[in-house]
MIVEX-266102 format. One record per residue: residue number from 1; residue in one letter; x, y, z of N, C-alpha, C, O, CB in turn. Coordinates in nm, 3 decimals. Atoms other than C-alpha are relative to their C-alpha. Glycine has a CB too. Example, Ala and Ser with C-alpha at 12.3 -4.5 7.8 and 13.67 -1.06 7.14 Angstrom:
<sites>
[1 "A" [0.089 -0.119 0.000] [1.230 -0.450 0.780] [0.090 0.120 0.000] [0.194 0.118 0.066] [-0.099 0.003 0.125]]
[2 "S" [-0.082 -0.119 -0.006] [1.367 -0.106 0.714] [-0.077 0.109 0.073] [-0.026 0.220 0.090] [0.041 0.046 -0.142]]
</sites>
This chain:
<sites>
[1 "M" [0.148 -0.122 -0.061] [-0.058 -0.009 0.049] [0.135 0.104 -0.035] [0.239 0.087 0.029] [-0.097 -0.005 0.239]]
[2 "S" [-0.046 -0.152 0.016] [0.113 0.360 -0.113] [-0.035 0.044 0.116] [-0.141 0.013 0.171] [-0.062 0.091 -0.115]]
[3 "E" [0.003 -0.134 -0.066] [0.206 0.653 0.139] [-0.161 0.073 -0.013] [-0.239 0.121 0.069] [0.123 0.098 -0.081]]
[4 "E" [0.115 -0.087 0.006] [-0.072 0.793 -0.022] [-0.149 -0.048 0.018] [-0.242 0.032 0.024] [0.008 0.058 -0.122]]
[5 "Q" [0.089 0.086 -0.001] [-0.325 0.523 0.005] [-0.009 -0.003 0.136] [-0.123 -0.004 0.181] [0.022 -0.117 -0.070]]
[6 "Q" [-0.020 0.014 -0.190] [-0.212 0.503 0.420] [-0.060 0.167 0.014] [-0.106 0.209 0.120] [0.230 -0.030 0.087]]
[7 "N" [0.014 -0.088 -0.072] [-0.279 0.831 0.398] [-0.177 0.073 0.009] [-0.211 0.173 0.072] [0.114 0.083 -0.048]]
[8 "G" [0.096 -0.058 0.053] [-0.622 0.889 0.283] [-0.060 0.036 -0.138] [-0.173 0.074 -0.170] [0.013 0.072 0.043]]
[9 "G" [0.051 -0.069 0.100] [-0.591 0.963 -0.047] [0.101 0.139 -0.062] [0.122 0.203 -0.165] [-0.141 0.042 0.059]]
[10 "F" [-0.083 -0.213 -0.004] [-0.369 1.308 0.023] [0.145 -0.066 -0.024] [0.205 -0.165 0.017] [-0.003 0.143 0.227]]
[11 "K" [-0.194 -0.043 -0.011] [-0.016 1.348 -0.042] [0.043 0.080 0.174] [-0.022 0.166 0.233] [0.050 0.176 -0.168]]
[12 "K" [-0.044 -0.057 -0.083] [0.214 1.410 0.261] [0.049 0.176 -0.038] [0.078 0.225 -0.147] [0.097 -0.097 0.039]]
[13 "P" [0.025 -0.144 0.064] [0.233 1.793 0.295] [0.143 0.032 0.008] [0.234 -0.035 0.057] [-0.108 0.117 0.085]]
[14 "L" [-0.139 -0.023 0.054] [0.520 1.976 0.183] [0.008 0.105 0.156] [0.108 0.116 0.228] [0.021 0.087 -0.200]]
[15 "A" [-0.014 -0.105 -0.124] [0.449 2.231 0.478] [-0.110 0.015 0.119] [-0.212 0.073 0.082] [0.007 0.140 -0.062]]
[16 "S" [0.172 0.027 -0.110] [0.170 2.191 0.800] [0.093 0.105 0.134] [0.204 0.128 0.182] [-0.060 -0.266 0.080]]
[17 "E" [0.007 -0.092 -0.127] [0.080 2.430 1.072] [-0.119 -0.027 0.080] [-0.228 0.009 0.036] [-0.003 0.152 -0.035]]
[18 "M" [0.132 -0.036 -0.028] [-0.161 2.369 1.309] [0.002 0.064 0.160] [0.083 0.055 0.252] [-0.099 -0.137 -0.021]]
[19 "I" [0.023 -0.121 -0.122] [-0.292 2.612 1.579] [-0.124 0.031 0.059] [-0.221 0.083 0.004] [0.034 0.132 -0.046]]
[20 "R" [0.146 0.042 -0.116] [-0.548 2.551 1.907] [-0.051 0.134 0.049] [0.003 0.215 0.124] [0.047 -0.104 0.165]]
[21 "G" [0.060 -0.156 -0.033] [-0.787 2.843 1.923] [-0.077 -0.086 0.151] [-0.031 -0.188 0.202] [-0.146 0.097 -0.163]]
[22 "K" [0.039 0.096 -0.088] [-1.014 2.725 2.203] [-0.183 -0.010 -0.078] [-0.279 0.059 -0.112] [0.027 0.063 0.193]]
[23 "G" [0.121 0.099 0.008] [-1.265 2.473 2.125] [0.005 -0.027 -0.203] [-0.075 -0.088 -0.275] [-0.186 0.101 0.084]]
[24 "T" [-0.013 0.033 0.121] [-1.149 2.471 1.774] [0.188 0.021 -0.065] [0.258 0.121 -0.046] [-0.120 0.097 -0.070]]
[25 "S" [-0.153 -0.047 0.062] [-0.762 2.390 1.559] [-0.068 0.027 -0.184] [-0.157 0.001 -0.265] [0.164 -0.177 0.021]]
[26 "Y" [0.016 0.015 0.128] [-0.710 2.481 1.276] [0.165 -0.052 -0.050] [0.273 -0.049 0.009] [-0.064 0.147 -0.066]]
[27 "Y" [-0.067 0.100 0.076] [-0.515 2.290 1.033] [0.112 0.096 -0.151] [0.069 0.049 -0.256] [-0.155 -0.118 -0.065]]
[28 "I" [-0.040 -0.031 0.123] [-0.306 2.470 0.741] [0.108 -0.056 -0.063] [0.209 -0.057 0.008] [0.017 0.110 -0.005]]
[29 "D" [-0.093 0.124 0.056] [-0.091 2.237 0.496] [-0.023 0.079 -0.156] [-0.130 0.112 -0.208] [-0.074 -0.205 0.028]]
[30 "I" [-0.036 -0.033 0.164] [0.083 2.365 0.117] [-0.043 -0.188 -0.004] [-0.051 -0.270 0.088] [0.225 0.079 -0.059]]
[31 "R" [-0.042 0.172 0.018] [0.060 1.992 -0.055] [-0.027 0.044 -0.165] [-0.044 0.152 -0.221] [-0.133 -0.165 0.094]]
[32 "L" [-0.028 0.050 0.186] [0.068 1.861 -0.446] [-0.123 -0.039 0.001] [-0.180 -0.119 0.075] [0.125 -0.141 -0.062]]
[33 "S" [0.109 0.067 0.094] [-0.214 1.837 -0.656] [0.005 -0.187 -0.012] [0.054 -0.269 0.066] [0.033 0.074 -0.168]]
[34 "K" [-0.028 0.122 0.039] [-0.248 1.510 -0.827] [0.121 0.067 -0.137] [0.235 0.029 -0.168] [-0.161 -0.100 -0.044]]
[35 "N" [-0.113 -0.053 0.102] [-0.082 1.714 -1.108] [0.175 0.095 0.042] [0.228 0.145 -0.057] [-0.101 0.111 -0.088]]
[36 "D" [-0.096 0.036 -0.083] [0.240 1.785 -0.890] [-0.019 0.192 -0.031] [0.070 0.225 -0.110] [0.152 -0.133 -0.040]]
[37 "T" [0.019 -0.116 -0.045] [0.141 2.178 -0.847] [-0.068 0.026 0.128] [-0.184 -0.010 0.146] [-0.053 0.056 -0.087]]
[38 "P" [0.063 -0.053 -0.078] [0.091 2.331 -0.536] [-0.125 0.108 0.025] [-0.174 0.203 -0.035] [0.073 0.020 0.032]]
[39 "Y" [0.180 -0.076 -0.061] [-0.240 2.425 -0.290] [0.009 0.043 0.118] [0.108 0.002 0.178] [-0.143 -0.106 0.021]]
[40 "L" [-0.006 0.021 -0.112] [-0.307 2.531 0.008] [-0.142 -0.025 0.030] [-0.238 0.001 -0.043] [0.066 0.094 0.066]]
[41 "S" [0.114 0.101 -0.050] [-0.561 2.340 0.230] [-0.005 0.026 0.123] [0.069 -0.041 0.196] [0.018 -0.152 -0.017]]
[42 "I" [-0.009 -0.005 -0.100] [-0.668 2.506 0.532] [-0.119 -0.066 0.073] [-0.221 -0.044 0.009] [0.028 0.112 0.017]]
[43 "C" [0.096 0.022 -0.026] [-0.911 2.325 0.770] [-0.003 0.023 0.098] [0.103 0.061 0.149] [-0.036 -0.079 -0.025]]
[44 "T" [0.052 -0.042 -0.161] [-1.107 2.381 1.128] [-0.029 -0.146 0.013] [-0.056 -0.229 -0.074] [-0.155 0.126 0.033]]
[45 "S" [0.078 0.126 -0.085] [-1.199 2.094 1.373] [0.004 -0.032 0.095] [0.104 -0.065 0.158] [0.007 -0.099 -0.021]]
[46 "R" [0.103 -0.076 -0.119] [-1.428 2.139 1.627] [-0.046 -0.092 0.041] [-0.094 -0.144 -0.060] [-0.116 0.100 -0.031]]
[47 "R" [0.062 0.083 -0.078] [-1.572 1.862 1.880] [-0.131 0.096 0.028] [-0.105 0.209 0.068] [0.091 -0.049 0.127]]
[48 "R" [0.077 -0.059 -0.067] [-1.931 1.978 1.955] [-0.090 -0.145 0.116] [-0.095 -0.268 0.114] [-0.091 0.095 -0.121]]
[49 "A" [0.014 0.091 -0.137] [-2.082 1.834 2.281] [-0.127 -0.093 -0.094] [-0.208 -0.042 -0.171] [-0.063 0.108 0.189]]
[50 "G" [0.067 0.104 0.032] [-2.261 1.477 2.191] [0.010 -0.055 -0.122] [-0.073 -0.138 -0.160] [-0.107 0.020 0.021]]
[51 "Q" [-0.039 0.114 0.116] [-2.059 1.368 1.841] [0.052 -0.001 0.058] [0.052 0.078 0.152] [0.033 -0.015 -0.131]]
[52 "E" [-0.045 0.108 0.028] [-1.838 1.118 1.844] [0.121 0.052 -0.099] [0.223 -0.003 -0.056] [-0.111 -0.096 -0.053]]
[53 "K" [-0.066 -0.054 0.100] [-1.629 1.277 1.571] [-0.011 0.124 0.010] [-0.124 0.173 0.014] [-0.032 -0.039 -0.113]]
[54 "P" [0.030 -0.119 0.041] [-1.547 1.606 1.548] [-0.024 0.071 -0.114] [0.042 0.023 -0.206] [0.060 0.043 0.033]]
[55 "E" [0.089 -0.110 0.108] [-1.728 1.882 1.291] [0.190 0.007 -0.074] [0.300 0.009 -0.019] [-0.111 0.216 0.106]]
[56 "R" [-0.150 -0.018 0.073] [-1.440 1.908 0.977] [-0.045 0.084 -0.130] [-0.135 0.049 -0.207] [0.088 -0.168 -0.050]]
[57 "N" [0.033 -0.144 0.123] [-1.471 2.206 0.717] [0.181 0.007 -0.066] [0.289 -0.013 -0.010] [-0.066 0.219 0.118]]
[58 "C" [-0.137 -0.019 0.106] [-1.185 2.264 0.429] [-0.040 0.077 -0.087] [-0.138 0.043 -0.153] [0.061 -0.125 -0.078]]
[59 "I" [-0.036 0.001 0.107] [-1.115 2.485 0.205] [0.156 0.029 -0.035] [0.246 0.072 0.037] [-0.083 0.075 -0.050]]
[60 "F" [-0.114 0.000 0.091] [-0.847 2.470 -0.078] [0.052 0.093 -0.070] [-0.034 0.112 -0.156] [-0.013 -0.067 -0.076]]
[61 "I" [-0.051 -0.137 0.059] [-0.653 2.776 -0.229] [0.125 -0.047 -0.090] [0.235 -0.064 -0.038] [0.049 0.119 0.128]]
[62 "F" [-0.040 0.064 0.074] [-0.523 2.638 -0.598] [0.143 0.093 0.001] [0.185 0.178 0.079] [-0.093 -0.025 -0.118]]
[63 "Q" [-0.182 -0.094 0.054] [-0.159 2.782 -0.740] [-0.079 0.124 -0.076] [-0.023 0.232 -0.051] [0.149 -0.118 -0.165]]
[64 "D" [0.029 -0.122 0.060] [-0.369 3.040 -0.953] [-0.061 0.090 0.085] [-0.058 0.210 0.057] [-0.074 -0.014 -0.107]]
[65 "D" [0.067 -0.075 -0.074] [-0.555 3.163 -0.691] [0.114 0.089 0.125] [0.116 0.210 0.145] [-0.115 -0.104 0.058]]
[66 "L" [-0.112 -0.032 -0.087] [-0.262 3.202 -0.427] [0.049 0.126 0.009] [0.075 0.157 0.125] [0.100 -0.069 -0.030]]
[67 "Q" [-0.013 -0.102 -0.082] [-0.176 3.522 -0.427] [-0.069 0.118 -0.051] [-0.002 0.217 -0.082] [0.130 0.024 0.024]]
[68 "I" [0.073 -0.069 0.001] [-0.449 3.710 -0.491] [-0.146 -0.016 0.193] [-0.221 0.059 0.257] [-0.040 -0.036 -0.171]]
[69 "F" [0.009 0.022 -0.138] [-0.549 3.501 -0.159] [0.066 0.060 0.042] [0.023 0.175 0.032] [0.012 -0.100 0.051]]
[70 "F" [-0.077 -0.054 -0.047] [-0.258 3.611 0.007] [-0.013 0.156 0.030] [0.001 0.195 0.146] [0.084 -0.037 -0.062]]
[71 "E" [-0.016 -0.116 0.054] [-0.282 3.978 -0.127] [-0.148 0.091 0.204] [-0.154 0.173 0.296] [-0.079 -0.011 -0.251]]
[72 "G" [0.132 -0.056 -0.054] [-0.649 3.980 0.042] [0.021 -0.027 0.185] [-0.016 0.062 0.262] [-0.156 -0.103 -0.084]]
[73 "I" [-0.046 0.012 -0.110] [-0.522 3.813 0.390] [0.051 0.114 0.090] [0.016 0.157 0.200] [0.077 -0.076 -0.021]]
[74 "N" [-0.111 -0.131 -0.042] [-0.254 4.092 0.425] [-0.131 0.105 0.036] [-0.175 0.134 0.147] [0.131 0.074 -0.164]]
[75 "K" [0.069 -0.143 -0.051] [-0.493 4.381 0.393] [-0.114 -0.049 0.144] [-0.103 0.008 0.253] [-0.113 0.083 -0.165]]
[76 "I" [0.011 -0.008 -0.127] [-0.737 4.213 0.635] [0.049 -0.029 0.111] [-0.032 -0.017 0.203] [-0.059 -0.023 0.011]]
[77 "A" [-0.068 0.018 -0.087] [-0.486 4.122 0.871] [0.001 0.154 0.030] [-0.049 0.169 0.142] [0.119 -0.082 -0.028]]
[78 "E" [-0.096 -0.114 -0.023] [-0.346 4.535 0.860] [-0.147 0.042 0.073] [-0.134 0.098 0.182] [0.092 0.103 -0.149]]
[79 "A" [0.162 -0.069 -0.035] [-0.741 4.633 0.939] [0.009 -0.022 0.097] [0.005 0.067 0.182] [-0.140 -0.043 -0.051]]
[80 "A" [0.037 0.118 -0.127] [-0.751 4.364 1.195] [0.085 0.104 0.148] [0.036 0.158 0.247] [0.113 -0.219 -0.044]]
[81 "E" [-0.070 -0.149 -0.080] [-0.436 4.605 1.363] [-0.039 0.113 0.050] [-0.013 0.156 0.162] [0.071 0.061 -0.061]]
[82 "K" [-0.022 -0.060 -0.034] [-0.556 4.861 1.313] [-0.202 0.047 0.138] [-0.221 0.122 0.233] [0.082 0.067 -0.132]]
[83 "V" [0.092 -0.001 -0.121] [-0.927 4.822 1.505] [0.043 -0.087 0.158] [-0.033 -0.071 0.254] [-0.137 -0.069 -0.063]]
[84 "A" [-0.063 0.051 -0.178] [-0.695 4.595 1.857] [0.078 0.139 0.010] [0.080 0.145 0.133] [0.140 -0.182 0.021]]
[85 "K" [-0.044 -0.134 -0.049] [-0.525 4.951 1.886] [-0.073 0.044 0.065] [-0.053 0.155 0.115] [0.027 0.091 -0.077]]
</sites>
């Protein structure tokens, strides 16, 4: 069995960061698509009362949109810094 098959069909991330918030964990990964182009995967995992499995949500930003996505993140981060002051 290949590593990809063992990992639920996903290749091992090139880079990975986990951030623990209050009640929610955030997973940010850089992965390679089937045609070996990088993409960004942002997932959240949250356990709700009474549920066995955590609720998981993901978004994927592919190479074509990475630059505009990061520009948008930078703009909102600057706005958040101004509000926090």
